[in-house]
C-alpha positions as a printed NumPy array, in Angstrom:
array([[ -0.091,   0.016,   0.101],
       [  1.104,   3.33 ,  -1.091],
       [  2.149,   5.383,   1.924],
       [  1.965,   8.966,  -0.435],
       [ -1.862,   9.84 ,  -0.306],
       [ -1.746,  12.463,  -3.217],
       [ -0.002,   9.566,  -5.46 ],
       [ -3.2  ,   7.67 ,  -4.979],
       [ -6.324,   7.859,  -7.893],
       [ -9.553,   5.679,  -6.95 ],
       [-11.293,   6.031, -10.181],
       [-14.139,   3.832, -11.099],
       [-15.092,   3.427, -15.035],
       [-18.616,   3.819, -15.437],
       [-20.966,   3.663, -19.04 ],
       [-24.147,   2.403, -20.851],
       [-24.089,  -1.528, -21.425],
       [-21.63 ,  -2.28 , -24.646],
       [-20.175,   1.159, -24.313],
       [-16.952,  -0.33 , -24.006],
       [-15.884,   0.003, -20.35 ],
       [-14.905,  -3.985, -19.957],
       [-12.735,  -3.458, -23.137],
       [-11.002,  -0.264, -22.084],
       [-10.537,  -1.702, -18.647],
       [ -8.318,  -4.29 , -20.239],
       [ -6.198,  -2.007, -22.685],
       [ -4.71 ,  -0.133, -18.899],
       [ -4.533,  -3.357, -17.471],
       [ -2.383,  -4.078, -20.5  ],
       [ -0.393,  -0.491, -20.679],
       [  0.319,  -0.159, -17.185],
       [  1.336,  -3.069, -16.989],
       [ -0.913,  -5.576, -14.755],
       [ -1.249,  -7.704, -17.38 ],
       [  0.76 ,  -8.925, -20.596],
       [ -2.09 , -10.299, -22.638],
       [ -5.291,  -8.479, -23.256],
       [ -8.466, -10.161, -22.773],
       [-11.592,  -9.522, -24.956],
       [-15.262,  -9.177, -23.842],
       [-16.248, -10.704, -27.192],
       [-13.927, -13.718, -26.595],
       [-14.11 , -14.602, -23.329],
       [-10.679, -13.547, -21.982],
       [-11.189, -10.362, -19.945],
       [ -9.618, -10.726, -16.791],
       [-12.311,  -7.964, -14.821],
       [-15.189, -10.019, -16.481],
       [-13.85 , -13.579, -14.609],
       [-17.048, -14.464, -13.353],
       [-18.078, -17.711, -15.685],
       [-21.43 , -16.275, -16.334],
       [-19.434, -12.287, -17.207],
       [-17.72 , -14.757, -19.892],
       [-20.631, -16.633, -21.057],
       [-23.397, -13.862, -21.592],
       [-20.053, -10.848, -22.583],
       [-21.074,  -8.505, -19.851],
       [-20.454,  -7.565, -16.574],
       [-22.368,  -8.368, -13.884],
       [-20.772,  -7.635, -10.785],
       [-18.24 ,  -4.6  , -10.634],
       [-14.312,  -5.562, -10.085],
       [-12.027,  -4.019,  -8.798],
       [ -8.019,  -4.04 ,  -9.931],
       [ -5.128,  -2.187,  -8.698],
       [ -2.456,  -0.684, -11.624],
       [ -0.089,   2.047, -11.677],
       [  1.186,   4.961, -14.39 ],
       [  4.08 ,   7.274, -13.825],
       [  4.346,   7.699,  -9.948],
       [  0.577,   7.125,  -9.236],
       [ -1.214,   4.274,  -7.995],
       [ -4.852,   3.336,  -9.419],
       [ -7.698,   1.735,  -7.71 ],
       [ -9.283,   0.596, -10.501],
       [-13.451,  -0.012, -10.254],
       [-14.921,  -1.67 , -13.41 ],
       [-18.406,  -1.446, -13.341],
       [-21.663,  -3.078, -14.803],
       [-23.149,  -0.85 , -17.985],
       [-26.778,  -3.297, -17.337],
       [-29.839,  -0.928, -15.207],
       [-30.674,  -4.268, -13.541],
       [-27.262,  -4.518, -11.888],
       [-27.083,  -0.586, -11.071],
       [-26.448,  -1.036,  -7.199],
       [-22.717,  -2.047,  -8.3  ],
       [-21.974,   1.486, -10.034],
       [-24.259,   2.643,  -6.475],
       [-22.246,   1.445,  -4.636],
       [-18.806,   1.915,  -5.602],
       [-19.471,   5.836,  -6.765],
       [-20.429,   5.987,  -3.257],
       [-16.552,   5.142,  -2.364],
       [-14.5  ,   6.076,  -5.138],
       [-13.351,  10.082,  -5.838],
       [-13.302,  10.23 ,  -9.654],
       [-15.14 ,   7.947, -12.409],
       [-14.35 ,   8.073, -15.887],
       [-17.447,   8.339, -18.067],
       [-17.705,   6.073, -21.161],
       [-19.53 ,   6.899, -24.684],
       [-20.546,   4.913, -27.039],
       [-19.257,   7.938, -30.403],
       [-21.964,   6.253, -32.23 ],
       [-24.818,   6.7  , -30.035],
       [-23.312,   9.083, -27.313],
       [-25.406,  10.128, -24.118],
       [-27.479,   6.396, -23.363],
       [-30.082,   6.064, -20.781],
       [-28.044,   4.197, -18.287],
       [-25.459,   6.916, -19.152],
       [-28.504,   9.871, -17.633],
       [-28.604,   7.158, -14.658],
       [-25.236,   6.852, -13.992],
       [-24.51 ,  10.443, -14.272],
       [-26.919,  11.414, -11.764],
       [-25.522,   8.677,  -9.302],
       [-21.807,  10.612,  -9.601],
       [-24.02 ,  13.943,  -8.918],
       [-25.385,  12.697,  -6.35 ],
       [-22.263,  11.15 ,  -4.421],
       [-20.026,  14.163,  -5.808],
       [-17.873,  12.573,  -7.953],
       [-15.294,  14.443, -10.336],
       [-15.414,  13.168, -13.484],
       [-13.515,  12.385, -17.248],
       [-15.622,  11.958, -20.268],
       [-14.113,   9.215, -22.339],
       [-15.541,   9.233, -26.111],
       [-15.053,   5.709, -27.056],
       [-15.686,   3.67 , -30.598],
       [-14.634,   6.619, -33.071],
       [-13.926,   4.088, -35.231],
       [-17.095,   2.285, -36.085],
       [-19.187,   3.702, -38.768],
       [-21.384,   6.608, -38.036],
       [-19.408,   7.869, -34.747],
       [-19.034,  11.599, -34.254],
       [-16.73 ,  13.328, -31.098],
       [-18.954,  16.093, -31.514],
       [-22.478,  15.379, -31.638],
       [-21.127,  13.236, -28.581],
       [-19.659,  16.554, -26.47 ],
       [-22.983,  18.445, -27.782],
       [-25.23 ,  16.076, -26.113],
       [-22.768,  16.203, -23.079],
       [-23.893,  19.95 , -22.812],
       [-27.356,  19.242, -23.667],
       [-29.187,  16.895, -22.124],
       [-26.826,  16.396, -19.339],
       [-26.022,  19.918, -18.436],
       [-22.674,  18.536, -17.669],
       [-19.715,  21.741, -17.839],
       [-17.882,  19.199, -20.977],
       [-15.005,  21.002, -22.644],
       [-12.511,  18.954, -25.222],
       [ -9.343,  18.476, -24.415],
       [ -9.021,  16.758, -27.677],
       [ -9.805,  16.5  , -31.156],
       [ -9.712,  13.442, -33.192],
       [ -7.676,  12.711, -36.096],
       [-10.011,  11.064, -38.935],
       [-13.39 ,   9.729, -38.521],
       [-14.965,   6.336, -38.384],
       [-12.471,   3.453, -39.958],
       [ -9.918,   6.998, -40.336],
       [ -9.498,   7.207, -37.23 ],
       [ -5.607,   7.019, -36.351],
       [ -5.11 ,   9.673, -33.457],
       [ -6.273,  12.786, -31.242],
       [ -5.189,  16.674, -31.283],
       [ -3.799,  17.082, -27.636],
       [ -5.396,  20.98 , -27.228],
       [ -3.141,  21.679, -24.239],
       [  0.561,  20.684, -26.007],
       [ -1.501,  21.598, -29.3  ],
       [  0.467,  18.641, -31.196],
       [ -0.837,  15.43 , -32.687],
       [ -0.411,  12.074, -31.302],
       [ -1.168,   9.363, -33.974],
       [ -1.221,   5.344, -33.549],
       [  0.126,   3.78 , -37.06 ],
       [ -1.632,   0.364, -36.246],
       [ -3.98 ,  -1.095, -33.677],
       [ -0.745,  -3.322, -32.425],
       [ -1.141,  -2.255, -28.324],
       [  2.753,  -2.71 , -28.688],
       [  3.46 ,   0.556, -31.413],
       [  3.648,   3.669, -29.155],
       [  1.795,   6.802, -30.563],
       [  4.154,   9.204, -32.772],
       [  4.097,  12.903, -31.391],
       [  3.723,  14.898, -34.855],
       [  2.302,  18.584, -36.101],
       [ -1.365,  18.829, -36.161],
       [ -2.733,  18.334, -39.584],
       [ -2.939,  21.655, -41.817],
       [ -6.575,  20.756, -42.034],
       [ -6.932,  20.615, -38.46 ],
       [ -5.37 ,  23.698, -37.405],
       [ -8.262,  25.848, -37.315],
       [-10.85 ,  23.524, -35.602],
       [ -7.899,  22.774, -32.498],
       [ -7.228,  26.52 , -32.169],
       [-10.453,  27.556, -32.426],
       [-11.395,  24.771, -29.604],
       [ -8.954,  25.762, -27.325],
       [ -9.548,  28.968, -27.348],
       [-13.233,  28.242, -26.198],
       [-11.38 ,  25.414, -23.308],
       [ -8.894,  28.458, -21.637],
       [-12.33 ,  30.76 , -21.893],
       [-14.43 ,  27.769, -20.186],
       [-11.518,  27.246, -17.539],
       [-10.87 ,  31.197, -17.072],
       [-13.994,  30.76 , -15.69 ],
       [-13.023,  29.585, -12.844],
       [ -9.289,  30.566, -12.533],
       [ -8.417,  34.56 , -11.928],
       [ -4.984,  33.906, -13.062],
       [ -6.016,  32.134, -17.083],
       [ -8.806,  34.73 , -17.133],
       [ -6.324,  37.532, -16.514],
       [ -4.327,  36.222, -18.937],
       [ -7.288,  35.828, -21.404],
       [ -8.6  ,  39.099, -20.806],
       [ -5.054,  40.324, -22.04 ],
       [ -5.338,  38.301, -25.26 ],
       [ -2.061,  36.433, -23.614],
       [ -0.783,  32.513, -24.16 ],
       [ -1.301,  30.58 , -21.399],
       [  0.907,  27.833, -21.049],
       [ -0.118,  23.905, -21.468],
       [  1.227,  23.404, -17.937],
       [ -0.474,  26.767, -16.511],
       [ -3.419,  25.397, -17.968],
       [ -3.023,  21.86 , -16.721],
       [ -2.988,  22.888, -13.269],
       [ -6.04 ,  25.251, -13.337],
       [ -7.815,  22.063, -15.531],
       [ -7.27 ,  19.921, -12.204],
       [ -8.735,  22.372,  -9.488],
       [-11.399,  22.749, -11.868],
       [-12.148,  18.888, -12.148],
       [-12.081,  18.396,  -8.513],
       [-14.836,  21.144,  -8.174],
       [-16.935,  19.578, -10.463],
       [-16.82 ,  22.626, -12.776],
       [-15.068,  21.418, -15.452],
       [-15.67 ,  17.61 , -17.294],
       [-12.883,  16.902, -19.82 ],
       [-13.712,  15.478, -22.751],
       [-11.004,  12.569, -24.32 ],
       [-11.643,  10.538, -27.589],
       [-10.217,   6.772, -28.248],
       [-10.515,   3.607, -29.896],
       [-10.132,   1.357, -27.042],
       [-10.73 ,  -1.548, -29.393],
       [ -8.051,  -0.551, -31.837],
       [ -5.392,   0.831, -29.005],
       [ -5.784,   4.368, -29.847],
       [ -5.847,   6.941, -27.209],
       [ -5.732,   4.783, -23.666],
       [ -2.009,   6.26 , -22.648],
       [ -3.372,   9.775, -22.512],
       [ -6.435,   8.799, -20.453],
       [ -4.142,   7.46 , -17.835],
       [ -2.459,  10.545, -18.467],
       [ -5.46 ,  12.256, -17.929],
       [ -6.296,  10.624, -14.55 ],
       [ -3.719,  10.931, -13.476],
       [ -3.266,  14.853, -14.113],
       [ -6.823,  15.654, -13.264],
       [ -8.919,  13.419, -11.407],
       [ -8.378,  13.995,  -7.338],
       [ -6.761,  12.415,  -4.431],
       [ -7.695,  11.745,  -1.704],
       [ -6.418,  14.335,   0.009],
       [ -8.255,  16.255,  -2.645],
       [-11.198,  15.946,  -1.116],
       [-13.494,  16.788,   1.875],
       [-13.421,  13.775,   4.447],
       [-16.844,  12.761,   5.046],
       [-18.875,  14.043,   8.287],
       [-17.73 ,  13.019,  10.881],
       [-13.793,  12.061,  10.142],
       [-11.859,  14.288,  12.275],
       [-10.504,  16.886,   9.386],
       [ -7.341,  18.473,  11.244],
       [ -3.681,  16.975,   9.903],
       [ -2.995,  13.725,   8.5  ],
       [ -5.822,  11.533,   7.702],
       [ -3.275,   8.92 ,   8.381],
       [ -3.39 ,   9.733,  11.86 ],
       [ -7.007,  10.119,  12.746],
       [ -8.922,   7.321,  14.47 ],
       [ -9.535,   4.603,  12.42 ],
       [-13.136,   4.777,  10.023],
       [-13.682,   2.687,   6.792],
       [-17.18 ,   1.734,   4.691],
       [-17.857,  -1.874,   3.71 ],
       [-19.012,  -1.764,   0.066],
       [-19.64 ,  -4.741,  -0.985],
       [-19.131,  -8.632,  -0.114],
       [-18.341, -11.143,  -2.012],
       [-17.688, -15.291,  -1.409],
       [-15.736, -16.643,  -4.085],
       [-12.23 , -19.053,  -4.183],
       [-11.073, -16.751,  -1.384],
       [-13.774, -17.281,   1.046],
       [-15.607, -14.372,   1.9  ],
       [-13.981, -10.68 ,   2.606],
       [-16.04 ,  -7.252,   2.523],
       [-14.731,  -4.304,   0.672],
       [-13.749,  -1.521,   2.652],
       [-13.   ,   1.702,   1.575],
       [ -9.962,   3.302,   4.336],
       [-11.436,   6.771,   5.109],
       [ -9.531,   7.411,   7.788],
       [ -6.618,   5.734,  10.267],
       [ -4.508,   2.779,   9.825],
       [ -5.951,  -0.726,   9.757],
       [ -3.687,  -4.105,  10.473],
       [ -4.639,  -7.894,   9.848],
       [ -5.612,  -8.943,  13.753],
       [ -7.272,  -5.038,  14.331],
       [-10.27 ,  -5.281,  16.28 ],
       [-12.942,  -2.736,  14.955],
       [-16.305,  -1.762,  15.876],
       [-19.5  ,  -2.184,  13.314],
       [-21.386,   1.222,  14.194],
       [-24.558,   0.285,  13.152],
       [-24.399,  -3.147,  14.777],
       [-22.382,  -2.131,  18.028],
       [-20.609,  -5.841,  17.48 ],
       [-16.91 ,  -5.676,  17.991],
       [-15.377,  -7.53 ,  14.578],
       [-11.998,  -9.098,  14.312],
       [ -9.991,  -8.111,  10.918],
       [ -8.096, -11.291,  10.049],
       [ -6.857, -10.582,   7.062],
       [ -6.11 ,  -7.959,   4.649],
       [ -5.774,  -8.042,   1.226],
       [ -4.848,  -5.84 ,  -2.464],
       [ -7.685,  -6.797,  -5.262],
       [ -6.907,  -7.904,  -8.363],
       [ -9.904,  -8.425, -10.312],
       [-10.099, -12.531,  -9.618],
       [ -6.639, -12.655,  -7.577],
       [ -5.683, -11.05 ,  -3.71 ],
       [ -2.421, -10.087,  -2.516],
       [ -1.616,  -9.613,   0.974],
       [ -0.814,  -6.948,   2.569],
       [  0.039,  -6.283,   6.287],
       [ -1.363,  -2.329,   6.715],
       [ -4.417,   0.119,   4.536],
       [ -4.51 ,   3.364,   5.802],
       [ -6.456,   6.514,   4.779],
       [ -7.301,   6.684,   1.204],
       [ -6.835,   2.353,   0.668],
       [ -9.515,  -0.025,  -0.865],
       [ -9.025,  -3.144,   0.594],
       [-10.482,  -6.946,   0.968],
       [-11.249,  -7.586,   4.843],
       [-11.385, -11.462,   5.782],
       [-12.757, -12.623,   8.933],
       [-15.839,  -9.775,   8.883],
       [-18.691, -11.997,  10.672],
       [-21.781, -10.011,  10.994],
       [-20.966,  -6.8  ,   8.789],
       [-22.908,  -5.938,   5.493],
       [-22.853,  -3.528,   2.735],
       [-23.11 ,   0.202,   4.407],
       [-21.716,  -0.402,   7.379],
       [-19.505,   1.643,   9.344],
       [-16.521,  -0.012,  10.661],
       [-14.773,   2.361,  13.374],
       [-11.966,   2.676,  15.773],
       [-13.993,   1.272,  19.324],
       [-12.701,   4.032,  21.171],
       [-13.876,   6.983,  18.942],
       [-17.268,   5.695,  17.09 ],
       [-18.396,   7.409,  14.304],
       [-21.026,   6.603,  11.401],
       [-20.933,   7.072,   8.005],
       [-23.42 ,   7.887,   5.337],
       [-24.585,   4.423,   3.865],
       [-25.629,   3.01 ,   0.895],
       [-28.809,   3.347,  -0.958],
       [-30.203,  -0.07 ,  -2.029],
       [-33.552,   0.181,  -4.899],
       [-36.458,  -1.48 ,  -4.148],
       [-36.732,  -4.303,  -6.665],
       [-40.007,  -4.153,  -9.372],
       [-39.9  ,  -7.563, -10.487],
       [-40.674, -10.849,  -8.502],
       [-39.92 , -14.817,  -9.566],
       [-41.625, -17.797,  -7.438],
       [-39.257, -20.639,  -6.837],
       [-39.231, -24.073,  -5.266],
       [-36.662, -26.925,  -4.563],
       [-37.149, -29.537,  -6.639],
       [-36.448, -31.643,  -4.116],
       [-37.745, -31.298,  -0.125],
       [-33.849, -32.345,   0.465],
       [-33.069, -29.355,  -0.923],
       [-34.756, -26.765,   0.998],
       [-32.118, -26.336,   3.695],
       [-29.688, -25.533,   0.909],
       [-31.728, -22.995,  -0.982],
       [-32.518, -20.913,   1.963],
       [-29.127, -20.714,   3.084],
       [-27.7  , -19.6  ,  -0.702],
       [-30.887, -17.414,  -0.719],
       [-29.018, -15.932,   2.38 ],
       [-25.75 , -15.495,   0.957],
       [-26.48 , -14.692,  -1.863],
       [-28.577, -11.355,  -0.604],
       [-25.767, -10.729,   1.864],
       [-24.071,  -9.882,  -1.635],
       [-26.732,  -8.692,  -3.24 ],
       [-28.832,  -6.454,  -1.036],
       [-30.82 ,  -5.665,  -4.185],
       [-31.805,  -9.276,  -4.141],
       [-34.934,  -9.999,  -1.589],
       [-36.576, -13.071,  -0.688],
       [-40.001, -13.049,   1.118],
       [-42.751, -15.051,   1.84 ],
       [-45.853, -15.093,  -0.456],
       [-48.902, -14.058,   2.385],
       [-51.763, -16.187,   0.318],
       [-49.805, -18.704,  -1.385],
       [-46.759, -19.58 ,   0.748],
       [-44.391, -19.262,  -2.394],
       [-40.889, -17.937,  -2.186],
       [-40.476, -15.02 ,  -3.562],
       [-37.385, -13.697,  -5.535],
       [-37.109, -10.568,  -6.29 ],
       [-34.72 ,  -8.019,  -8.057],
       [-34.082,  -5.258, -10.556],
       [-35.382,  -7.308, -13.613],
       [-35.247,  -9.866, -15.32 ],
       [-31.368, -10.808, -16.409],
       [-30.752,  -9.999, -12.628],
       [-33.487, -12.876, -11.866],
       [-31.921, -15.707, -14.706],
       [-28.296, -14.928, -13.079],
       [-29.154, -15.172,  -9.431],
       [-31.056, -19.027, -10.81 ],
       [-28.315, -20.003, -13.161],
       [-26.519, -18.632,  -9.743],
       [-28.079, -20.989,  -7.665],
       [-28.046, -23.979, -10.28 ],
       [-24.632, -23.854, -10.732],
       [-22.367, -22.543,  -7.574],
       [-24.83 , -23.738,  -5.109],
       [-26.333, -26.995,  -6.563],
       [-29.642, -26.545,  -5.889],
       [-32.72 , -27.844,  -8.108],
       [-35.23 , -25.42 ,  -8.95 ],
       [-38.643, -25.034, -10.46 ],
       [-39.447, -21.327, -11.405],
       [-42.324, -19.708, -12.327],
       [-42.826, -16.726, -14.719],
       [-41.65 , -13.682, -14.01 ],
       [-44.018, -11.381, -12.124],
       [-44.445,  -7.58 , -11.738],
       [-43.034,  -6.105,  -7.728],
       [-46.374,  -4.012,  -7.693],
       [-46.717,  -1.526,  -4.515],
       [-49.974,  -0.372,  -2.578],
       [-50.585,   2.996,  -1.108],
       [-53.095,   4.848,  -0.094],
       [-54.27 ,   8.226,  -1.357],
       [-56.54 ,   9.604,   1.763],
       [-55.937,  10.121,   5.35 ],
       [-58.146,   8.538,   8.28 ],
       [-57.864,   8.445,  11.55 ],
       [-58.924,   5.978,  14.23 ],
       [-59.262,   4.316,  17.766],
       [-58.879,   0.675,  18.001],
       [-58.535,  -1.38 ,  21.247],
       [-56.677,  -4.731,  21.701],
       [-58.487,  -6.744,  24.906],
       [-58.256, -10.482,  25.072],
       [-59.12 , -12.309,  28.515],
       [-59.368, -16.347,  28.773],
       [-58.133, -17.191,  32.176],
       [-55.061, -16.418,  32.548],
       [-53.128, -13.27 ,  32.058],
       [-54.95 , -10.715,  29.643],
       [-54.734,  -8.717,  27.101],
       [-54.908,  -4.804,  26.731],
       [-53.552,  -2.064,  24.645],
       [-55.928,   0.854,  23.103],
       [-53.945,   3.449,  20.572],
       [-55.564,   6.521,  18.114],
       [-53.865,   6.52 ,  15.076],
       [-53.852,   8.267,  11.823],
       [-52.887,   7.73 ,   8.217],
       [-51.835,   9.875,   5.709],
       [-50.155,   9.658,   2.356],
       [-46.866,  10.925,   1.661],
       [-44.818,  11.39 ,  -1.433],
       [-43.342,   8.588,  -4.138],
       [-40.133,   7.316,  -2.574],
       [-40.642,   8.669,   0.663],
       [-41.704,   5.164,   2.218],
       [-42.967,   4.281,   5.635],
       [-42.72 ,   6.772,   8.181],
       [-44.022,   6.912,  12.258],
       [-44.347,   9.211,  14.359],
       [-45.257,   9.229,  18.388],
       [-47.199,  12.474,  19.494],
       [-47.765,  10.674,  22.851],
       [-47.84 ,  13.474,  25.952],
       [-48.378,  12.693,  29.323],
       [-47.704,   8.793,  29.134],
       [-50.524,   7.093,  27.52 ],
       [-48.357,   4.751,  25.841],
       [-45.21 ,   4.078,  28.476],
       [-42.287,   5.27 ,  26.181],
       [-40.927,   1.248,  26.23 ],
       [-43.723,   0.146,  24.362],
       [-43.486,   2.788,  21.532],
       [-40.669,   0.918,  19.61 ],
       [-43.215,  -1.863,  19.551],
       [-46.203,  -0.014,  17.721],
       [-43.742,   0.866,  15.168],
       [-43.213,  -2.558,  14.662],
       [-46.841,  -2.992,  14.493],
       [-47.077,  -0.535,  12.024],
       [-44.206,  -1.566,   9.225],
       [-45.324,  -5.638,   9.838],
       [-48.735,  -4.217,   8.746],
       [-47.3  ,  -2.522,   5.862],
       [-45.528,  -5.788,   4.352],
       [-48.941,  -6.871,   3.121],
       [-51.346,  -4.487,   1.632],
       [-55.435,  -4.61 ,   1.947],
       [-55.371,  -4.745,  -1.993],
       [-53.616,  -7.748,  -3.059],
       [-50.891,  -8.365,  -0.763],
       [-48.539,  -6.474,  -1.941],
       [-45.777,  -3.747,   0.559],
       [-47.769,  -0.568,   1.007],
       [-44.993,   2.371,   0.837],
       [-45.102,   6.122,   0.675],
       [-47.506,   6.821,   3.619],
       [-46.943,   8.766,   7.271],
       [-48.986,   6.867,  10.6  ],
       [-49.349,   9.148,  13.488],
       [-49.629,   7.703,  17.352],
       [-51.599,  10.661,  19.239],
       [-53.537,   8.877,  21.931],
       [-53.667,   5.437,  24.005],
       [-53.794,   3.595,  27.116],
       [-52.734,   1.023,  29.127],
       [-52.927,  -1.167,  31.855],
       [-50.866,  -1.942,  34.559],
       [-50.738,  -6.073,  34.234],
       [-52.082,  -6.852,  30.892],
       [-50.27 ,  -4.524,  28.733],
       [-46.552,  -5.23 ,  26.848],
       [-44.435,  -4.754,  23.774],
       [-46.254,  -7.795,  21.908],
       [-49.285,  -6.529,  22.735],
       [-49.617,  -2.906,  21.138],
       [-47.204,  -4.426,  18.206],
       [-50.295,  -7.112,  17.921],
       [-52.919,  -3.609,  17.708],
       [-50.997,  -1.934,  15.972],
       [-50.177,  -3.71 ,  13.603],
       [-54.151,  -4.76 ,  13.313],
       [-54.952,  -0.686,  13.251],
       [-52.752,  -0.113,  10.848],
       [-54.398,  -2.768,   8.699],
       [-58.477,  -1.579,   9.351],
       [-56.308,   2.307,   8.123],
       [-55.499,   1.287,   5.36 ],
       [-58.237,   0.691,   4.38 ],
       [-60.243,   3.557,   4.788],
       [-57.705,   5.924,   3.496],
       [-58.435,   4.909,   0.306],
       [-55.45 ,   2.477,  -1.285],
       [-54.371,   2.522,  -4.561],
       [-52.351,  -0.029,  -6.805],
       [-48.708,   1.124,  -8.041],
       [-47.497,  -0.147, -10.885],
       [-43.557,   0.369, -11.395],
       [-43.381,   2.342, -14.665],
       [-40.033,   1.578, -16.921],
       [-38.466,   4.807, -18.937],
       [-38.274,   2.711, -22.318],
       [-35.665,   3.699, -25.394],
       [-36.082,   2.308, -28.49 ],
       [-33.975,   2.489, -31.555],
       [-35.385,   1.765, -34.537],
       [-34.783,   2.401, -38.824],
       [-37.046,   5.066, -39.301],
       [-39.903,   2.918, -41.872],
       [-40.798,   0.953, -38.807],
       [-40.943,   4.104, -36.431],
       [-44.919,   4.419, -36.733],
       [-45.295,   0.574, -35.81 ],
       [-42.846,   1.383, -32.888],
       [-45.159,   3.599, -31.743],
       [-48.707,   2.205, -32.553],
       [-47.052,  -0.598, -30.715],
       [-46.008,   1.246, -27.326],
       [-49.643,   2.928, -27.674],
       [-50.818,  -0.612, -26.942],
       [-49.017,  -1.36 , -23.967],
       [-50.548,   1.401, -22.278],
       [-47.774,   3.958, -23.144],
       [-46.934,   7.568, -23.431],
       [-44.411,   8.895, -25.92 ],
       [-42.096,  11.574, -23.926],
       [-40.157,  12.619, -27.221],
       [-38.781,  10.867, -30.307],
       [-35.321,  12.331, -32.05 ],
       [-32.747,  10.928, -34.724],
       [-29.736,   9.011, -33.53 ],
       [-27.488,   9.54 , -36.993],
       [-29.414,   7.431, -39.708],
       [-31.373,   6.115, -36.862],
       [-35.181,   7.03 , -35.162],
       [-35.03 ,   7.243, -31.408],
       [-39.004,   6.657, -29.298],
       [-38.478,   7.721, -25.439],
       [-42.046,   6.502, -23.725],
       [-43.244,   5.832, -20.203],
       [-44.443,   2.027, -20.382],
       [-46.061,   0.168, -17.283],
       [-43.475,  -2.743, -16.381],
       [-46.227,  -5.34 , -16.779],
       [-46.381,  -4.621, -20.64 ],
       [-43.068,  -4.762, -21.487],
       [-42.592,  -8.557, -20.591],
       [-42.092, -10.36 , -24.199],
       [-41.165,  -7.149, -25.815],
       [-37.985,  -7.446, -27.306],
       [-39.726, -10.852, -29.454],
       [-42.582,  -8.521, -30.404],
       [-39.799,  -5.597, -31.757],
       [-37.485,  -7.987, -33.805],
       [-41.041,  -9.352, -35.315],
       [-41.732,  -5.198, -36.328],
       [-38.582,  -4.117, -37.106],
       [-37.196,  -7.684, -38.93 ],
       [-34.607,  -7.672, -36.079],
       [-33.254,  -3.94 , -37.078],
       [-34.898,  -2.352, -34.016],
       [-33.293,  -2.235, -29.93 ],
       [-34.648,  -1.095, -26.297],
       [-33.116,  -0.333, -23.438],
       [-35.071,   0.859, -20.245],
       [-35.077,   1.581, -16.756],
       [-36.846,   2.463, -13.558],
       [-38.733,   5.628, -14.038],
       [-40.579,   5.604, -11.231],
       [-44.397,   4.032,  -9.771],
       [-47.342,   5.397, -10.339],
       [-51.246,   4.373,  -9.459],
       [-52.891,   2.009, -11.557],
       [-55.781,   1.578, -13.6  ],
       [-58.303,  -0.269, -11.7  ],
       [-58.522,  -2.835, -14.441],
       [-55.375,  -3.787, -13.428],
       [-56.435,  -4.478,  -9.365],
       [-58.952,  -6.696, -10.437],
       [-56.826,  -8.496, -12.491],
       [-54.647,  -9.129, -10.104],
       [-57.814, -10.106,  -7.654],
       [-58.593, -12.601, -10.29 ],
       [-55.25 , -14.363,  -9.464],
       [-53.193, -12.966, -12.742],
       [-50.308, -11.079, -10.977],
       [-47.822, -11.769, -14.098],
       [-49.577, -10.017, -17.063],
       [-52.247,  -7.573, -16.407],
       [-53.482,  -6.727, -20.12 ]])
């Protein structure tokens, strides 16, 4: 581990699916000397996509970490998935990273998952570089992608390079700081770029682009502003230093050009990572971490952001924010209150582990030996307790009924599901209250397919699997209040609890809230948590169709108790029963997940595509041209999207494609509720 935090970069590579993230990561491994053979995603030889399912499917499923060195800088790199089903991997990586490289397809530009990842990076305050990749492809347009960054994402994106050549003729880049060209004469990665003069045909465009870059940087640097106003030239090193500050403050996103598959543009990107993305010490420490002096000398604090169980055993990936950690140390889990012993520490290189003796502030390491720590938990010095911001886990949108083929597999299935939920908190397991079936819930069909395959291949469980079902939710549209009395007497100790509760709706995404306004001891303080537990238990199964209830608040305003016959258990039972009655009175509504769908189609099929979306209860929200293709954006209920890919291929002779991601929950029509009550929970047409 490095002892020089200024020579450390913790970065992630994020993008829409198929933008070339993993290919870029493989080139980074090669050019930094970490690997001596370039892996290829399409050939199933990627070092970072080492899971058998990743290699078979040709996609990244779980984020992979590795460590490389470029110049005098150590780069801890995390390659993240591009598919929306695995977006938790992106979110929890961005939570602990100091910078990111956003990769964009030179043809498609800003795609739906690009927007989602960009918003995640904004939420976590992560500085970024943008790389326009695949510039060797037909239809690639560097300028159009930069324009999309500025208009669709409202990003302060400014090119620091211009491509030399287009499509198959893309051979190099113009460096707008040095005002020189770097040209790759062959696809051979061992052939270094030639530094040459800017091609005459690009000279005027390069001068104009550099002037715009200097003007953009001048807004954030007084010295460059003074030089710009005076008409003086700005030296490359002065401009480079100012860009570093602007990137750190998220006031500028440098845009670079590349074709990772053709081995063009990788070295300049690594230079940009070293020059412009921040070191740990460049950024403010999380709230609660002492800011005085060197963070490495502060009491230990770290965040668990990922759990894995593989050939190396069970380990937790931890970002160290302060202090030092050594094998054998005892740390406190600030969430559970339990002490944990650090058995071993590892530096991670994809599927390899290298044992280290110490980790310090800024490092990302794998820790073996933790028993009760989960994703989002804070580890700290037992004598200096603090709690770091946790990691948000999205709600699942699809359910799948599963059961073991043999009764003997029941215990193995339960153990495997528990392990999988520890590793991927976006997977949920629950029992259907009516059928008693085990329901595995996730973010999409692909995630559930991967989970089922893992249960069979990795855990050896033979399964019967139902068809996918929409993970509906319930809520309330009105308000209600009632006083509920729970009273039982059967010869022995009695049961008594009286509660006055009120319910009101909340905004989408607010979840379930509980507030106590008890005064004067009408309900003893020790029973209040039991009342809240009863409310939350009732919210697990709604009154319309048994789905979890969300986005409502229950207020406890009054109550009564009995000295002998009242207990926490009785108040919990009373609260659950009262909440169910309240939900019935407060205009219950069914919520269905609605997806943001983007369809890319040849123009001649546009009418058929829009007509089909309308038949699926879709609302078209926009149309655009992307090169020669037409792009349709729509909001469509998830229930209507099962089997869509087959229909879309039939409509377009196999030439159209689509992507979708969760847009939010909306109130479902009455006929959907009726269909669910009749038992057709999978497709409510």
